[in-house]
Biopython code that builds the backbone (N, CA, C, O; Angstrom):
import numpy as np
from Bio.PDB.StructureBuilder import StructureBuilder

atoms = [
    (1, "MET", "N", (131.491, -55.703, -81.398)),
    (1, "MET", "CA", (130.300, -56.416, -81.035)),
    (1, "MET", "C", (130.608, -57.655, -80.278)),
    (1, "MET", "O", (129.947, -58.676, -80.467)),
    (2, "GLN", "N", (131.579, -57.603, -79.433)),
    (2, "GLN", "CA", (131.935, -58.708, -78.676)),
    (2, "GLN", "C", (130.880, -58.971, -77.603)),
    (2, "GLN", "O", (130.455, -58.042, -76.915)),
    (3, "GLY", "N", (130.463, -60.199, -77.457)),
    (3, "GLY", "CA", (129.453, -60.540, -76.450)),
    (3, "GLY", "C", (128.012, -60.464, -76.955)),
    (3, "GLY", "O", (127.099, -60.896, -76.251)),
    (4, "SER", "N", (127.780, -59.920, -78.167)),
    (4, "SER", "CA", (126.448, -59.873, -78.672)),
    (4, "SER", "C", (126.136, -61.212, -79.386)),
    (4, "SER", "O", (127.028, -61.816, -79.982)),
    (5, "ASP", "N", (124.969, -61.634, -79.327)),
    (5, "ASP", "CA", (124.535, -62.911, -79.943)),
    (5, "ASP", "C", (123.937, -62.644, -81.316)),
    (5, "ASP", "O", (122.885, -62.018, -81.443)),
    (6, "GLN", "N", (124.612, -63.118, -82.315)),
    (6, "GLN", "CA", (124.212, -62.845, -83.769)),
    (6, "GLN", "C", (123.089, -63.840, -84.206)),
    (6, "GLN", "O", (122.525, -63.647, -85.283)),
    (7, "ARG", "N", (122.759, -64.848, -83.449)),
    (7, "ARG", "CA", (121.768, -65.816, -83.884)),
    (7, "ARG", "C", (120.389, -65.239, -83.808)),
    (7, "ARG", "O", (120.166, -64.214, -83.163)),
    (8, "SER", "N", (119.449, -65.901, -84.473)),
    (8, "SER", "CA", (118.042, -65.515, -84.467)),
    (8, "SER", "C", (117.519, -65.657, -83.011)),
    (8, "SER", "O", (117.925, -66.566, -82.286)),
    (9, "PRO", "N", (116.614, -64.742, -82.603)),
    (9, "PRO", "CA", (116.100, -64.838, -81.193)),
    (9, "PRO", "C", (115.461, -66.197, -80.910)),
    (9, "PRO", "O", (115.569, -66.705, -79.794)),
    (10, "ARG", "N", (114.801, -66.787, -81.899)),
    (10, "ARG", "CA", (114.121, -68.100, -81.555)),
    (10, "ARG", "C", (115.059, -69.231, -81.314)),
    (10, "ARG", "O", (114.699, -70.226, -80.684)),
    (11, "PHE", "N", (116.360, -69.084, -81.848)),
    (11, "PHE", "CA", (117.360, -70.144, -81.648)),
    (11, "PHE", "C", (118.331, -69.800, -80.493)),
    (11, "PHE", "O", (119.190, -70.623, -80.175)),
    (12, "ARG", "N", (118.229, -68.674, -79.889)),
    (12, "ARG", "CA", (119.178, -68.275, -78.870)),
    (12, "ARG", "C", (119.062, -69.170, -77.658)),
    (12, "ARG", "O", (117.969, -69.349, -77.122)),
    (13, "GLY", "N", (120.158, -69.726, -77.224)),
    (13, "GLY", "CA", (120.159, -70.593, -76.022)),
    (13, "GLY", "C", (120.058, -72.090, -76.361)),
    (13, "GLY", "O", (120.391, -72.934, -75.530)),
    (14, "ARG", "N", (119.597, -72.422, -77.589)),
    (14, "ARG", "CA", (119.489, -73.824, -77.895)),
    (14, "ARG", "C", (120.821, -74.446, -78.348)),
    (14, "ARG", "O", (121.039, -75.648, -78.197)),
    (15, "LEU", "N", (121.693, -73.615, -78.898)),
    (15, "LEU", "CA", (122.980, -74.129, -79.463)),
    (15, "LEU", "C", (124.131, -73.991, -78.471)),
    (15, "LEU", "O", (125.276, -74.282, -78.814)),
    (16, "ALA", "N", (123.842, -73.550, -77.246)),
    (16, "ALA", "CA", (124.907, -73.337, -76.335)),
    (16, "ALA", "C", (125.511, -74.558, -75.673)),
    (16, "ALA", "O", (126.634, -74.510, -75.172)),
    (17, "ALA", "N", (124.759, -75.664, -75.670)),
    (17, "ALA", "CA", (125.194, -76.893, -74.973)),
    (17, "ALA", "C", (126.299, -77.502, -75.748)),
    (17, "ALA", "O", (126.226, -77.545, -76.976)),
    (18, "PRO", "N", (127.338, -77.985, -75.093)),
    (18, "PRO", "CA", (128.430, -78.650, -75.752)),
    (18, "PRO", "C", (127.984, -80.034, -76.278)),
    (18, "PRO", "O", (127.046, -80.642, -75.763)),
    (19, "MET", "N", (128.666, -80.485, -77.285)),
    (19, "MET", "CA", (128.293, -81.796, -77.845)),
    (19, "MET", "C", (128.667, -82.878, -76.835)),
    (19, "MET", "O", (129.785, -82.911, -76.321)),
    (20, "THR", "N", (127.739, -83.733, -76.574)),
    (20, "THR", "CA", (127.957, -84.892, -75.664)),
    (20, "THR", "C", (127.644, -86.173, -76.343)),
    (20, "THR", "O", (127.018, -86.180, -77.403)),
    (21, "PHE", "N", (128.070, -87.286, -75.751)),
    (21, "PHE", "CA", (127.788, -88.590, -76.273)),
    (21, "PHE", "C", (126.295, -88.886, -75.978)),
    (21, "PHE", "O", (125.920, -89.071, -74.820)),
    (22, "ASP", "N", (125.495, -88.928, -76.969)),
    (22, "ASP", "CA", (124.037, -89.185, -76.738)),
    (22, "ASP", "C", (123.618, -90.439, -77.562)),
    (22, "ASP", "O", (123.618, -90.427, -78.793)),
    (23, "VAL", "N", (123.276, -91.477, -76.847)),
    (23, "VAL", "CA", (122.933, -92.741, -77.408)),
    (23, "VAL", "C", (121.730, -92.558, -78.280)),
    (23, "VAL", "O", (121.662, -93.169, -79.346)),
    (24, "VAL", "N", (120.773, -91.749, -77.886)),
    (24, "VAL", "CA", (119.564, -91.612, -78.665)),
    (24, "VAL", "C", (119.881, -90.872, -80.023)),
    (24, "VAL", "O", (119.284, -91.179, -81.055)),
    (25, "ARG", "N", (120.756, -89.976, -79.984)),
    (25, "ARG", "CA", (121.115, -89.268, -81.256)),
    (25, "ARG", "C", (121.835, -90.212, -82.228)),
    (25, "ARG", "O", (121.627, -90.145, -83.440)),
    (26, "ILE", "N", (122.676, -91.084, -81.683)),
    (26, "ILE", "CA", (123.389, -92.044, -82.540)),
    (26, "ILE", "C", (122.348, -93.069, -83.066)),
    (26, "ILE", "O", (122.407, -93.456, -84.233)),
    (27, "ALA", "N", (121.422, -93.497, -82.230)),
    (27, "ALA", "CA", (120.396, -94.429, -82.664)),
    (27, "ALA", "C", (119.505, -93.794, -83.710)),
    (27, "ALA", "O", (119.041, -94.491, -84.613)),
    (28, "GLU", "N", (119.246, -92.498, -83.626)),
    (28, "GLU", "CA", (118.407, -91.769, -84.615)),
    (28, "GLU", "C", (119.121, -91.757, -85.960)),
    (28, "GLU", "O", (118.492, -91.974, -86.996)),
    (29, "HIS", "N", (120.430, -91.504, -85.957)),
    (29, "HIS", "CA", (121.177, -91.544, -87.231)),
    (29, "HIS", "C", (121.184, -92.926, -87.849)),
    (29, "HIS", "O", (120.992, -93.080, -89.055)),
    (30, "ILE", "N", (121.406, -93.921, -87.026)),
    (30, "ILE", "CA", (121.396, -95.338, -87.498)),
    (30, "ILE", "C", (119.988, -95.663, -88.024)),
    (30, "ILE", "O", (119.865, -96.270, -89.088)),
    (31, "HIS", "N", (118.969, -95.289, -87.334)),
    (31, "HIS", "CA", (117.638, -95.507, -87.741)),
    (31, "HIS", "C", (117.347, -94.939, -89.129)),
    (31, "HIS", "O", (116.760, -95.618, -89.971)),
    (32, "GLY", "N", (117.753, -93.713, -89.362)),
    (32, "GLY", "CA", (117.592, -93.019, -90.638)),
    (32, "GLY", "C", (118.242, -93.776, -91.741)),
    (32, "GLY", "O", (117.618, -94.001, -92.778)),
    (33, "HIS", "N", (119.508, -94.193, -91.563)),
    (33, "HIS", "CA", (120.257, -94.885, -92.597)),
    (33, "HIS", "C", (119.637, -96.253, -92.859)),
    (33, "HIS", "O", (119.467, -96.657, -94.009)),
    (34, "LEU", "N", (119.304, -96.958, -91.789)),
    (34, "LEU", "CA", (118.657, -98.347, -91.926)),
    (34, "LEU", "C", (117.292, -98.261, -92.587)),
    (34, "LEU", "O", (116.848, -99.179, -93.278)),
    (35, "GLY", "N", (116.627, -97.103, -92.348)),
    (35, "GLY", "CA", (115.300, -96.936, -92.992)),
    (35, "GLY", "C", (115.378, -96.911, -94.516)),
    (35, "GLY", "O", (114.534, -97.480, -95.209)),
    (36, "TRP", "N", (116.443, -96.216, -95.034)),
    (36, "TRP", "CA", (116.626, -96.172, -96.450)),
    (36, "TRP", "C", (117.028, -97.557, -96.971)),
    (36, "TRP", "O", (116.597, -97.960, -98.051)),
    (37, "LEU", "N", (117.859, -98.290, -96.202)),
    (37, "LEU", "CA", (118.229, -99.653, -96.580)),
    (37, "LEU", "C", (117.101, -100.563, -96.559)),
    (37, "LEU", "O", (117.007, -101.433, -97.425)),
    (38, "ALA", "N", (116.153, -100.423, -95.551)),
    (38, "ALA", "CA", (114.944, -101.215, -95.476)),
    (38, "ALA", "C", (114.056, -100.998, -96.735)),
    (38, "ALA", "O", (113.443, -101.936, -97.245)),
    (39, "THR", "N", (114.010, -99.770, -97.202)),
    (39, "THR", "CA", (113.217, -99.513, -98.448)),
    (39, "THR", "C", (113.808, -100.307, -99.623)),
    (39, "THR", "O", (113.067, -100.877, -100.423)),
    (40, "ALA", "N", (115.105, -100.341, -99.719)),
    (40, "ALA", "CA", (115.706, -101.119, -100.831)),
    (40, "ALA", "C", (115.437, -102.607, -100.633)),
    (40, "ALA", "O", (115.176, -103.329, -101.596)),
    (41, "ILE", "N", (115.500, -103.065, -99.377)),
    (41, "ILE", "CA", (115.257, -104.472, -99.094)),
    (41, "ILE", "C", (113.809, -104.917, -99.396)),
    (41, "ILE", "O", (113.558, -106.068, -99.753)),
    (42, "LEU", "N", (112.854, -103.951, -99.238)),
    (42, "LEU", "CA", (111.550, -104.274, -99.556)),
    (42, "LEU", "C", (111.291, -104.473, -101.044)),
    (42, "LEU", "O", (110.391, -105.220, -101.428)),
    (43, "VAL", "N", (112.074, -103.810, -101.871)),
    (43, "VAL", "CA", (111.964, -103.948, -103.339)),
    (43, "VAL", "C", (112.633, -105.236, -103.838)),
    (43, "VAL", "O", (112.225, -105.788, -104.860)),
    (44, "HIS", "N", (113.630, -105.701, -103.140)),
    (44, "HIS", "CA", (114.437, -106.842, -103.592)),
    (44, "HIS", "C", (113.618, -108.120, -103.937)),
    (44, "HIS", "O", (113.793, -108.687, -105.016)),
    (45, "PRO", "N", (112.722, -108.572, -103.014)),
    (45, "PRO", "CA", (111.945, -109.754, -103.341)),
    (45, "PRO", "C", (111.065, -109.549, -104.619)),
    (45, "PRO", "O", (110.866, -110.496, -105.380)),
    (46, "ALA", "N", (110.575, -108.389, -104.835)),
    (46, "ALA", "CA", (109.760, -108.106, -105.987)),
    (46, "ALA", "C", (110.578, -108.379, -107.318)),
    (46, "ALA", "O", (110.062, -108.921, -108.295)),
    (47, "VAL", "N", (111.845, -107.975, -107.276)),
    (47, "VAL", "CA", (112.729, -108.216, -108.367)),
    (47, "VAL", "C", (113.003, -109.663, -108.561)),
    (47, "VAL", "O", (112.969, -110.172, -109.682)),
    (48, "LEU", "N", (113.280, -110.342, -107.464)),
    (48, "LEU", "CA", (113.604, -111.726, -107.529)),
    (48, "LEU", "C", (112.386, -112.616, -107.957)),
    (48, "LEU", "O", (112.536, -113.610, -108.668)),
    (49, "LEU", "N", (111.242, -112.223, -107.508)),
    (49, "LEU", "CA", (110.052, -113.087, -107.749)),
    (49, "LEU", "C", (109.312, -112.722, -109.027)),
    (49, "LEU", "O", (108.149, -113.096, -109.172)),
    (50, "ARG", "N", (109.940, -112.000, -109.968)),
    (50, "ARG", "CA", (109.350, -111.807, -111.243)),
    (50, "ARG", "C", (109.131, -113.114, -111.985)),
    (50, "ARG", "O", (108.160, -113.293, -112.720)),
    (51, "ASP", "N", (110.090, -114.031, -111.757)),
    (51, "ASP", "CA", (109.943, -115.378, -112.320)),
    (51, "ASP", "C", (109.201, -116.167, -111.317)),
    (51, "ASP", "O", (109.674, -116.357, -110.197)),
    (52, "ARG", "N", (108.013, -116.651, -111.694)),
    (52, "ARG", "CA", (107.133, -117.318, -110.804)),
    (52, "ARG", "C", (107.671, -118.684, -110.324)),
    (52, "ARG", "O", (107.205, -119.192, -109.304)),
    (53, "LYS", "N", (108.595, -119.259, -111.006)),
    (53, "LYS", "CA", (109.163, -120.530, -110.634)),
    (53, "LYS", "C", (110.215, -120.354, -109.546)),
    (53, "LYS", "O", (110.528, -121.317, -108.844)),
    (54, "ARG", "N", (110.744, -119.211, -109.391)),
    (54, "ARG", "CA", (111.871, -119.001, -108.418)),
    (54, "ARG", "C", (111.285, -118.883, -106.979)),
    (54, "ARG", "O", (110.214, -118.326, -106.735)),
    (55, "ARG", "N", (112.072, -119.447, -106.078)),
    (55, "ARG", "CA", (111.749, -119.366, -104.644)),
    (55, "ARG", "C", (112.741, -118.331, -104.028)),
    (55, "ARG", "O", (113.932, -118.328, -104.342)),
    (56, "ALA", "N", (112.235, -117.511, -103.198)),
    (56, "ALA", "CA", (113.121, -116.508, -102.553)),
    (56, "ALA", "C", (112.736, -116.332, -101.084)),
    (56, "ALA", "O", (112.450, -115.228, -100.623)),
    (57, "HIS", "N", (112.738, -117.454, -100.368)),
    (57, "HIS", "CA", (112.340, -117.439, -98.970)),
    (57, "HIS", "C", (113.211, -116.519, -98.127)),
    (57, "HIS", "O", (112.703, -115.769, -97.293)),
    (58, "LEU", "N", (114.518, -116.574, -98.342)),
    (58, "LEU", "CA", (115.400, -115.739, -97.538)),
    (58, "LEU", "C", (115.196, -114.234, -97.812)),
    (58, "LEU", "O", (115.259, -113.414, -96.896)),
    (59, "ALA", "N", (114.947, -113.884, -99.104)),
    (59, "ALA", "CA", (114.791, -112.488, -99.432)),
    (59, "ALA", "C", (113.433, -111.998, -98.853)),
    (59, "ALA", "O", (113.330, -110.863, -98.388)),
    (60, "VAL", "N", (112.438, -112.835, -98.888)),
    (60, "VAL", "CA", (111.112, -112.445, -98.370)),
    (60, "VAL", "C", (111.214, -112.348, -96.791)),
    (60, "VAL", "O", (110.685, -111.416, -96.185)),
    (61, "GLY", "N", (111.885, -113.305, -96.190)),
    (61, "GLY", "CA", (112.057, -113.240, -94.745)),
    (61, "GLY", "C", (112.775, -112.009, -94.284)),
    (61, "GLY", "O", (112.389, -111.384, -93.297)),
    (62, "LEU", "N", (113.876, -111.639, -95.033)),
    (62, "LEU", "CA", (114.609, -110.447, -94.676)),
    (62, "LEU", "C", (113.825, -109.181, -94.945)),
    (62, "LEU", "O", (114.004, -108.172, -94.263)),
    (63, "ALA", "N", (112.924, -109.237, -95.979)),
    (63, "ALA", "CA", (112.102, -108.077, -96.316)),
    (63, "ALA", "C", (110.999, -107.872, -95.276)),
    (63, "ALA", "O", (110.406, -106.795, -95.222)),
    (64, "VAL", "N", (110.717, -108.872, -94.459)),
    (64, "VAL", "CA", (109.829, -108.711, -93.322)),
    (64, "VAL", "C", (110.560, -108.356, -92.053)),
    (64, "VAL", "O", (110.138, -107.478, -91.301)),
    (65, "LEU", "N", (111.665, -109.047, -91.818)),
    (65, "LEU", "CA", (112.418, -108.858, -90.539)),
    (65, "LEU", "C", (113.128, -107.491, -90.520)),
    (65, "LEU", "O", (113.054, -106.795, -89.507)),
    (66, "PHE", "N", (113.781, -107.103, -91.553)),
    (66, "PHE", "CA", (114.618, -105.903, -91.473)),
    (66, "PHE", "C", (113.793, -104.678, -91.253)),
    (66, "PHE", "O", (114.115, -103.931, -90.329)),
    (67, "PRO", "N", (112.738, -104.386, -92.020)),
    (67, "PRO", "CA", (111.882, -103.237, -91.687)),
    (67, "PRO", "C", (111.257, -103.285, -90.288)),
    (67, "PRO", "O", (111.064, -102.250, -89.650)),
    (68, "THR", "N", (110.950, -104.476, -89.829)),
    (68, "THR", "CA", (110.361, -104.616, -88.504)),
    (68, "THR", "C", (111.399, -104.202, -87.451)),
    (68, "THR", "O", (111.037, -103.502, -86.506)),
    (69, "VAL", "N", (112.653, -104.599, -87.570)),
    (69, "VAL", "CA", (113.707, -104.217, -86.647)),
    (69, "VAL", "C", (113.958, -102.693, -86.688)),
    (69, "VAL", "O", (114.102, -102.056, -85.645)),
    (70, "VAL", "N", (114.010, -102.115, -87.921)),
    (70, "VAL", "CA", (114.158, -100.741, -88.061)),
    (70, "VAL", "C", (113.029, -99.953, -87.445)),
    (70, "VAL", "O", (113.239, -98.896, -86.851)),
    (71, "GLY", "N", (111.815, -100.483, -87.594)),
    (71, "GLY", "CA", (110.616, -99.833, -86.944)),
    (71, "GLY", "C", (110.685, -99.886, -85.420)),
    (71, "GLY", "O", (110.250, -98.962, -84.732)),
    (72, "ALA", "N", (111.254, -101.017, -84.893)),
    (72, "ALA", "CA", (111.366, -101.104, -83.488)),
    (72, "ALA", "C", (112.389, -100.121, -82.943)),
    (72, "ALA", "O", (112.196, -99.570, -81.859)),
    (73, "VAL", "N", (113.489, -99.887, -83.684)),
    (73, "VAL", "CA", (114.457, -98.844, -83.327)),
    (73, "VAL", "C", (113.733, -97.471, -83.294)),
    (73, "VAL", "O", (113.912, -96.665, -82.380)),
    (74, "GLY", "N", (112.897, -97.252, -84.359)),
    (74, "GLY", "CA", (112.182, -95.996, -84.449)),
    (74, "GLY", "C", (111.196, -95.860, -83.303)),
    (74, "GLY", "O", (110.974, -94.744, -82.834)),
    (75, "MET", "N", (110.619, -96.903, -82.851)),
    (75, "MET", "CA", (109.675, -96.801, -81.665)),
    (75, "MET", "C", (110.482, -96.472, -80.443)),
    (75, "MET", "O", (110.006, -95.704, -79.607)),
    (76, "TRP", "N", (111.689, -97.008, -80.282)),
    (76, "TRP", "CA", (112.523, -96.707, -79.174)),
    (76, "TRP", "C", (112.993, -95.249, -79.170)),
    (76, "TRP", "O", (113.108, -94.628, -78.113)),
    (77, "VAL", "N", (113.259, -94.715, -80.357)),
    (77, "VAL", "CA", (113.706, -93.293, -80.487)),
    (77, "VAL", "C", (112.563, -92.337, -80.326)),
    (77, "VAL", "O", (112.771, -91.177, -79.972)),
    (78, "TYR", "N", (111.338, -92.802, -80.579)),
    (78, "TYR", "CA", (110.191, -91.893, -80.554)),
    (78, "TYR", "C", (109.995, -91.170, -79.208)),
    (78, "TYR", "O", (109.708, -89.973, -79.184)),
    (79, "GLY", "N", (110.149, -91.893, -78.101)),
    (79, "GLY", "CA", (109.937, -91.282, -76.800)),
    (79, "GLY", "C", (110.788, -90.093, -76.565)),
    (79, "GLY", "O", (110.258, -89.024, -76.265)),
    (80, "PRO", "N", (112.128, -90.213, -76.685)),
    (80, "PRO", "CA", (112.976, -89.009, -76.519)),
    (80, "PRO", "C", (112.694, -87.932, -77.586)),
    (80, "PRO", "O", (112.743, -86.737, -77.294)),
    (81, "TYR", "N", (112.399, -88.371, -78.826)),
    (81, "TYR", "CA", (112.000, -87.406, -79.858)),
    (81, "TYR", "C", (110.791, -86.557, -79.439)),
    (81, "TYR", "O", (110.785, -85.330, -79.538)),
    (82, "ARG", "N", (109.813, -87.255, -78.984)),
    (82, "ARG", "CA", (108.562, -86.579, -78.532)),
    (82, "ARG", "C", (108.840, -85.645, -77.380)),
    (82, "ARG", "O", (108.315, -84.532, -77.350)),
    (83, "ASP", "N", (109.672, -86.079, -76.408)),
    (83, "ASP", "CA", (109.983, -85.289, -75.215)),
    (83, "ASP", "C", (110.907, -84.073, -75.489)),
    (83, "ASP", "O", (110.747, -83.013, -74.885)),
    (84, "ARG", "N", (111.871, -84.255, -76.411)),
    (84, "ARG", "CA", (112.864, -83.191, -76.557)),
    (84, "ARG", "C", (112.706, -82.366, -77.785)),
    (84, "ARG", "O", (113.019, -81.177, -77.728)),
    (85, "ILE", "N", (112.258, -82.872, -78.871)),
    (85, "ILE", "CA", (112.331, -82.188, -80.163)),
    (85, "ILE", "C", (110.976, -81.834, -80.840)),
    (85, "ILE", "O", (110.869, -80.816, -81.524)),
    (86, "LYS", "N", (109.961, -82.678, -80.638)),
    (86, "LYS", "CA", (108.789, -82.588, -81.435)),
    (86, "LYS", "C", (108.101, -81.198, -81.317)),
    (86, "LYS", "O", (107.679, -80.626, -82.322)),
    (87, "GLN", "N", (108.002, -80.696, -80.143)),
    (87, "GLN", "CA", (107.282, -79.440, -79.940)),
    (87, "GLN", "C", (108.052, -78.293, -80.624)),
    (87, "GLN", "O", (107.427, -77.450, -81.266)),
    (88, "SER", "N", (109.394, -78.239, -80.504)),
    (88, "SER", "CA", (110.113, -77.164, -81.148)),
    (88, "SER", "C", (110.044, -77.274, -82.670)),
    (88, "SER", "O", (110.068, -76.263, -83.372)),
    (89, "ILE", "N", (109.959, -78.489, -83.170)),
    (89, "ILE", "CA", (109.827, -78.634, -84.678)),
    (89, "ILE", "C", (108.510, -78.031, -85.119)),
    (89, "ILE", "O", (108.473, -77.315, -86.119)),
    (90, "PHE", "N", (107.380, -78.310, -84.374)),
    (90, "PHE", "CA", (106.112, -77.764, -84.763)),
    (90, "PHE", "C", (106.044, -76.274, -84.528)),
    (90, "PHE", "O", (105.338, -75.585, -85.264)),
    (91, "ILE", "N", (106.724, -75.753, -83.566)),
    (91, "ILE", "CA", (106.710, -74.323, -83.353)),
    (91, "ILE", "C", (107.476, -73.599, -84.397)),
    (91, "ILE", "O", (107.004, -72.574, -84.889)),
    (92, "ASP", "N", (108.666, -74.082, -84.776)),
    (92, "ASP", "CA", (109.543, -73.426, -85.767)),
    (92, "ASP", "C", (109.117, -73.662, -87.173)),
    (92, "ASP", "O", (109.177, -72.747, -87.993)),
    (93, "ALA", "N", (108.691, -74.840, -87.486)),
    (93, "ALA", "CA", (108.267, -75.164, -88.869)),
    (93, "ALA", "C", (107.188, -76.256, -88.840)),
    (93, "ALA", "O", (107.490, -77.449, -88.821)),
    (94, "ARG", "N", (105.954, -75.826, -88.836)),
    (94, "ARG", "CA", (104.901, -76.816, -88.711)),
    (94, "ARG", "C", (104.869, -77.806, -89.821)),
    (94, "ARG", "O", (104.551, -78.970, -89.576)),
    (95, "TRP", "N", (105.178, -77.424, -91.028)),
    (95, "TRP", "CA", (105.203, -78.366, -92.162)),
    (95, "TRP", "C", (106.230, -79.433, -92.045)),
    (95, "TRP", "O", (106.028, -80.536, -92.551)),
    (96, "VAL", "N", (107.375, -79.143, -91.370)),
    (96, "VAL", "CA", (108.409, -80.170, -91.171)),
    (96, "VAL", "C", (107.835, -81.202, -90.142)),
    (96, "VAL", "O", (108.021, -82.410, -90.293)),
    (97, "GLY", "N", (107.153, -80.699, -89.125)),
    (97, "GLY", "CA", (106.599, -81.558, -88.128)),
    (97, "GLY", "C", (105.533, -82.457, -88.770)),
    (97, "GLY", "O", (105.448, -83.642, -88.449)),
    (98, "LEU", "N", (104.736, -81.904, -89.659)),
    (98, "LEU", "CA", (103.740, -82.734, -90.340)),
    (98, "LEU", "C", (104.352, -83.784, -91.249)),
    (98, "LEU", "O", (103.804, -84.876, -91.399)),
    (99, "LEU", "N", (105.516, -83.450, -91.871)),
    (99, "LEU", "CA", (106.265, -84.415, -92.615)),
    (99, "LEU", "C", (106.770, -85.601, -91.774)),
    (99, "LEU", "O", (106.752, -86.746, -92.224)),
    (100, "PHE", "N", (107.211, -85.307, -90.567)),
    (100, "PHE", "CA", (107.665, -86.369, -89.617)),
    (100, "PHE", "C", (106.468, -87.211, -89.261)),
    (100, "PHE", "O", (106.597, -88.433, -89.192)),
    (101, "GLU", "N", (105.310, -86.626, -89.032)),
    (101, "GLU", "CA", (104.121, -87.422, -88.712)),
    (101, "GLU", "C", (103.778, -88.305, -89.867)),
    (101, "GLU", "O", (103.523, -89.495, -89.681)),
    (102, "ARG", "N", (103.764, -87.760, -91.060)),
    (102, "ARG", "CA", (103.437, -88.587, -92.282)),
    (102, "ARG", "C", (104.415, -89.700, -92.437)),
    (102, "ARG", "O", (104.019, -90.812, -92.787)),
    (103, "LYS", "N", (105.727, -89.447, -92.185)),
    (103, "LYS", "CA", (106.726, -90.486, -92.314)),
    (103, "LYS", "C", (106.472, -91.671, -91.326)),
    (103, "LYS", "O", (106.628, -92.838, -91.685)),
    (104, "GLU", "N", (106.082, -91.330, -90.092)),
    (104, "GLU", "CA", (105.764, -92.371, -89.163)),
    (104, "GLU", "C", (104.578, -93.257, -89.649)),
    (104, "GLU", "O", (104.636, -94.481, -89.525)),
    (105, "HIS", "N", (103.532, -92.650, -90.187)),
    (105, "HIS", "CA", (102.432, -93.382, -90.657)),
    (105, "HIS", "C", (102.815, -94.262, -91.876)),
    (105, "HIS", "O", (102.411, -95.420, -91.975)),
    (106, "LEU", "N", (103.564, -93.704, -92.747)),
    (106, "LEU", "CA", (104.027, -94.500, -93.941)),
    (106, "LEU", "C", (104.916, -95.673, -93.478)),
    (106, "LEU", "O", (104.797, -96.775, -94.014)),
    (107, "ALA", "N", (105.774, -95.459, -92.524)),
    (107, "ALA", "CA", (106.616, -96.494, -92.027)),
    (107, "ALA", "C", (105.766, -97.638, -91.417)),
    (107, "ALA", "O", (106.047, -98.811, -91.661)),
    (108, "PHE", "N", (104.757, -97.300, -90.647)),
    (108, "PHE", "CA", (103.874, -98.279, -90.070)),
    (108, "PHE", "C", (103.187, -99.086, -91.159)),
    (108, "PHE", "O", (103.091, -100.310, -91.067)),
    (109, "ALA", "N", (102.716, -98.408, -92.175)),
    (109, "ALA", "CA", (102.054, -99.063, -93.347)),
    (109, "ALA", "C", (103.026, -99.966, -94.092)),
    (109, "ALA", "O", (102.644, -101.054, -94.525)),
    (110, "ALA", "N", (104.280, -99.536, -94.251)),
    (110, "ALA", "CA", (105.271, -100.413, -94.946)),
    (110, "ALA", "C", (105.564, -101.666, -94.162)),
    (110, "ALA", "O", (105.726, -102.734, -94.753)),
    (111, "ILE", "N", (105.639, -101.570, -92.825)),
    (111, "ILE", "CA", (105.909, -102.770, -91.982)),
    (111, "ILE", "C", (104.682, -103.653, -92.060)),
    (111, "ILE", "O", (104.818, -104.867, -92.211)),
    (112, "LEU", "N", (103.447, -103.071, -91.959)),
    (112, "LEU", "CA", (102.248, -103.908, -92.046)),
    (112, "LEU", "C", (102.155, -104.600, -93.354)),
    (112, "LEU", "O", (101.825, -105.785, -93.389)),
    (113, "LEU", "N", (102.428, -103.930, -94.438)),
    (113, "LEU", "CA", (102.309, -104.558, -95.764)),
    (113, "LEU", "C", (103.457, -105.540, -96.023)),
    (113, "LEU", "O", (103.282, -106.459, -96.823)),
    (114, "SER", "N", (104.566, -105.395, -95.414)),
    (114, "SER", "CA", (105.674, -106.338, -95.517)),
    (114, "SER", "C", (105.277, -107.655, -94.847)),
    (114, "SER", "O", (105.546, -108.739, -95.365)),
    (115, "TRP", "N", (104.620, -107.533, -93.666)),
    (115, "TRP", "CA", (104.194, -108.758, -92.999)),
    (115, "TRP", "C", (102.963, -109.440, -93.821)),
    (115, "TRP", "O", (102.843, -110.665, -93.854)),
    (116, "ALA", "N", (102.108, -108.613, -94.445)),
    (116, "ALA", "CA", (101.101, -109.168, -95.230)),
    (116, "ALA", "C", (101.661, -109.890, -96.495)),
    (116, "ALA", "O", (101.164, -110.935, -96.914)),
    (117, "GLY", "N", (102.722, -109.271, -97.075)),
    (117, "GLY", "CA", (103.357, -109.933, -98.274)),
    (117, "GLY", "C", (104.105, -111.176, -97.851)),
    (117, "GLY", "O", (104.084, -112.174, -98.571)),
    (118, "GLY", "N", (104.776, -111.148, -96.692)),
    (118, "GLY", "CA", (105.480, -112.312, -96.243)),
    (118, "GLY", "C", (104.566, -113.501, -95.864)),
    (118, "GLY", "O", (104.943, -114.668, -95.969)),
    (119, "ALA", "N", (103.349, -113.141, -95.420)),
    (119, "ALA", "CA", (102.373, -114.212, -95.063)),
    (119, "ALA", "C", (101.735, -114.823, -96.350)),
    (119, "ALA", "O", (101.238, -115.948, -96.327)),
    (120, "ALA", "N", (101.764, -114.074, -97.436)),
    (120, "ALA", "CA", (101.097, -114.534, -98.659)),
    (120, "ALA", "C", (101.887, -115.530, -99.379)),
    (120, "ALA", "O", (101.461, -116.014, -100.428)),
]
sb = StructureBuilder()
sb.init_structure("model")
sb.init_model(0)
sb.init_chain("A")
sb.init_seg("    ")
for serial, (resi, resn, name, xyz) in enumerate(atoms, 1):
    if name == "N":
        sb.init_residue(resn, " ", resi, " ")
    sb.init_atom(name, np.array(xyz, "f"), 0.0, 1.0, " ", f" {name:<3s}", serial, name[0])
structure = sb.get_structure()
């Protein structure tokens, strides 16, 4: 069976490109890891501020700044994601595409609420 393609017909041709240095792909990986770190950073001021007498200006400032920066990286990655990947995700697995959309809305809400909490 030399020369026959064993992959599924819907994936044929997509995996043939050699791996190249892609800044957007690296930024996407960094964005994913920093997103999880931003989630932990959002919880940190809540733990510190259980004692009402304690001041935690640096923790609150970082809890606003860090998710905002991670969200900005996400906005930068969104253009190439929309152009290259989004349609094929929805074609192959609609539910995965809907999870990506939900993640974007939750990230926006987290950034908005972090700014509201920082202003309070």
